[in-house]
N, C-alpha and C positions, 0 to 999 in steps of 0.2 A: 573776318574775325569778330566773334561776339564778345563784347567787353562788359563787365559788371563792376560798378563802383561800390565800394563798401566803406561806410563811415561808422567806425566802431567807437561808440561813446561809453561813458561810465554808467549811464542810465538808459540809453537807447541805442539800438543798432538800426542803421538805415542803409538801404540798398537801392540802386537804380541802374538802368542801362541807358544807352544813348537815345533809344527810341522814346523814352519818357515813362517807361514802366517803373514804378517805385513802390517800395514797401518800407514802413517804419514800425519797429517793434520795441516795446519797453523791455529792457533787460538790465537789471541791477547787478552788475558784475561783482560788486563787493560782497554780495550775499552768497554767491556760489560761482566762483570763477571757473570751476571745473565743468560747468554746464555750457561754457562758451562754445566749445566745439559742436555740441549737439544743436545749439541755437543757430550757429552759422550753417551747419549742414542742412537744417530745415529751410533756411533762407535760400541757400543755393539750389534746392530742389525746385524753387519757383522760377529759376532761370536755368533750365536744363541744357541750353546750348552754349553755355559760357566757355570761352577759350582763354580769356585773360581776366584776372581779378586785380583791380586797382584799389589800393587800400590807403586810407588815412584814419587817424585815431585820436581820441582824447582819453580813452579808458585807462591808459597807463598811469594816470594820476590817482586812480582809485586806491584806497588805503588797504586793500587786500594784497597789494604789492609793496615790498619793502622799499623799492626804489623804482624810478621811471625805467631804468635799464631792464629790470626784471619784468616790468609790465610790458614794455615794447616787445621783448623777446617772447614772452608768453603769448601775446596776441598774435604775433607773426607765425609762431609755431602752430597755433590753433588754426590759422587761415591755411597754411601750407598742408597741414594734416587733413583738413577738410577738402582741400583741392584734390589731393591724392585719392581720398576715399570717394569723393564725388565722381571722379573720372572712372574709377573702377565700378561704382554702382550703376553708372549710366552708360557704360560702354556699349551695351547691347542695343541701346535706343538711339545712339548717335549714328547718323547716316552721312554727315558731311565728311568728304575725303580730306579736307584741309585741316580738320581739327587735330590738335596735339593730344597725346595720351593724357597729359595732366595739364590743367589750366595754368598758365604762367602767372606768377604773382609779382606785382610791382608796387612800390610804396612811394607816396608823394613826399618830397623834401621841400622845406621852406627855402631852399636855394632856387626853387622854380623848375624842378624837373623830377623825373622818376628815378628811383634807385632800386637795386635788388634787395631782397630781404637780408642778405648777408651784409651789404653796405649799410643798410638801415641799422642793423645791430651794432655796427662799428661806429656809427655817428648818430647816437640816440637823440641828441638835442635838435637835430635837423628834421626828424620825422615825428617826434613827440608833439602832440597837440598841433598838428599841421593842417587840420581840416579847414580852418578859416582862410589860410593862405591859398589853398586850392580853390576855394569858392571865390575869393577876391581875384585870383588870376584869371579864372574863367569869366567872371562877371565884368572884367575890365573891358570886354568888347562892347558893352552897353554904354561905356563912357570912354571912347577911343581917344578923345582929345580934351584938353582943359581939365581942371581939377574936379574931382567928384568924391563920393563916399559910398561905401557899402555898409549898410546897417543890417545885421542879422541878429534877430532876437529870438531865442529858443526857449525851451522849458527851464533851462538852468543858467544860461549866460547870455551876454550881449556882446557882440563884436562890432566895433566902429572902425572901419579900415579906410584910410586915405588912399585915393587913387589919383595918379597923375599920368596923363597920356596912355590910359588904359592899363596901367600896371600898378599893383599895390606898392606903396612906399611907407611901410610901417616904421615907427621908431624902434620897436622891439620885435624880436622873433620868438622869444620864449614866453611862457605864461607870466613869469614874474616881471619881465621887462614890459610886457603888454599891460599888466595890472598897474604898473607905475606910470605908464604913459596915458592911461585912460582908454586905450584901444580895446581892452578887455574889461568888462564889468561882470563880476560874478553875481548876476541878478537876472532872473528870467521870469516868465509868466506862469510857471507851474510849480517848480520844485523849491523855490526860494522860501525858507522859513520866515514867517512874519516877524519873529523877534530879530531877524537880521535886517529887516527893512526899517523898523523904528523901535525905539526903546519904550515909548509909551504912546497911548492914543487918547483922544478926547472921549470922555465918558461922563454923562450926567453932570455937566457944568464944571468938570475938572478934568484931570488927566489920570489915567490908570496905567501903571507900568505893566508891560507884557511879560508873561512867564518866559524865561529863557529855556524853552523846551520845544521840541518838534511836535506841537499840538496842531498847527495849521500852516498852510503855505499860500503862496500867491495864487494858486489854483482856486482856492476858496474865495479869495477876493474877486477874481475874474468871473467866477460862477455867479456870485451875488450881483455883479455889475453887468451881467448878460454879455460878457466879452468872450466867454468860452461856453459852449453848449453843454448842457447836462448829459451825462451818460451813466446810467445806473449799472452798466456792465463793467465800467472801468473803476477798479478799486486801487489804482496806483496813487493813493492819497496818504496823508500823514498818519491816519489811524486805520487804513485798510478798508474803510467804509466807502460806499459809492461816491462818485463825482456828481452829486446832486446838490441843489440849493439847500435842502433841508439838512443834509449831512454837513455842508459847508457852514451853516449856521451853528451847528453843534461844535464844530472844530474851532471856529473863531471865538465862540463863547468860552471854550476851554483855555484859550490864551489869556483870558482874564481870570483864570482859575474859577470859572463859573460853568453853568450849564444853560440849556435853552430856557429854563424857567427863571433864570436870573438876568439873562441878557436877551432882549427881544429880537425878533427877526429884523425889525427896522433899525434897532441900535447896531446890530451886527453889520447891516448894510452901510450905515454911516461910518462905522469903523473901517469898512472895506474901502469906501471912497477916500478916506484920509490916507490909508496905506498906499493906495494906487497913486495918489498925488505925491506922496513922499518918494516912492520909487521913480516916478516920472521926473521929479526934480533932480534926483541923484543922477539919473541917466542923462538928463539935459546938461548937467555939469560936465560929464564925460564927453558928450558931443561937442560942447563949447571948447574944451581943451584940444580935441582932435582937429576940428574944423579950422581953428585959428592957426594951425601949423601948415595949412595948405598954402602954396605959393601965390594963389589968386583966389577970387571968389569961387565958391562951390557952385557948379553949374548943373550937376545931376546927382541924384541919390538913388541907389539901388537898394531895395529892401526885400528881405526874405525871412523865413522862419515862422513858427507858430505864433510869435508875438508881433506879427506885421502890423496889427491894429495899434500897438503902442508905438512902433516906429513912425507911423503916419502922424501921430500926435507930436512926437518929438520934432519932426521935420517942420511941421506947420507952425509950431510955437517958437522956433528958433529964428532970430533975425538973419542968421547966416545961411539958412537953408529954405526959408519960407518961399522964396522965388525960384528955387531950383527945380529942374525937371525931375519928377518922381517916377521911377521905373519899378513896378512891383512884379516880382517873379511869380506871384500867385496869379496875376492877370496876364503876364507875358507868356507864362507856361501854364501850369495848373496848380491848384492848392496842394495837391499831393506831391508834386515835384518840388514845390517850394518848401514843403516840410522836410523833404529829404534832399535839400539843395546841395549840400556838400558831397553827397554820394553821386548825385547827378553831374555835378561839376567835374568830379574826378573821372567819371566815366567818359565825359566829353574830352577832357584833357588827354586821357589815355588813347582815345580814338584819334585825336589830332596827331599825337606822337607816332602812332602806328602808320598814319597816312604819310607823314613826312619821311618815315623810314621805308615806305613802300611795302609794308607788311600786309596792308589791305588796300583794295582798290578804291580810288576816289569815286563816291557815288554819283558825282556830277560828270 
């Protein structure tokens, strides 16, 4: 059985199979949710032998949906519709005699197992924003005994998940409970607006209040600090201009209601350093809250996501984790898989479930 993991977020869609093939695509669902089906269909074409689709999501929080229930049902309907169309479109190219006519769809629940789309629609809060739980459940194998942590820093959010005996032991299972506990921080290395990081920044001997507007994001900070590589083909930025240092300079100057002629490149870089430090301190506070709830000293930390460079900083600067064993998914697997870690994890979990049920043969 060929299994595909899908992690459908509000800003990105990520897919991976158990062999390690992974794709990550930007997709702002709030701008045009009706395009979700075609985007999923395009992704599925890259995995033509798919027999089962394992799904997790966070896109239900997007404000194009009136409620999370509406979002979950819309997303699952899009996946099922694509699965049916995908089967029909690829029927002539499928040669495996064991393939079902339509790929089976399963959804990860924060109860720690898969459910059907119908069950998911009946128990929305168990599947909404469940990708972190899938990742933590799968990553637990890297910390099978003694307390540990999973730190996943992405473009938009940071997850800090406590692990005990190889299993996630979060205080909260919903977004709001996780925000309250510190296990979820709505701060990432790309999409976080600068005005959400700090109210003001040092500038020419004093402080300047930042405009409360989406003029620039943490992407611009990390571009100027050489933590994210320039890409003039990527225009997923605050103003739709390229992800380059020159454009980042312009965007950061705009947050001071200025332009490149009023705020120099060096001044913009100093502002970036300050904002990076503020974000790191805030995330360090969340890490402190979570790690202190562990029943014993933290012995291992698993890190993943596009913000792994920031996770490394947090770990080494904390007295609670500086001596812990660090396991980087980018190094353990590949950077591409680490970026699509939740999709890869759910594909692995679905494979393990199928093996237990005898649906597919044990490769060993």
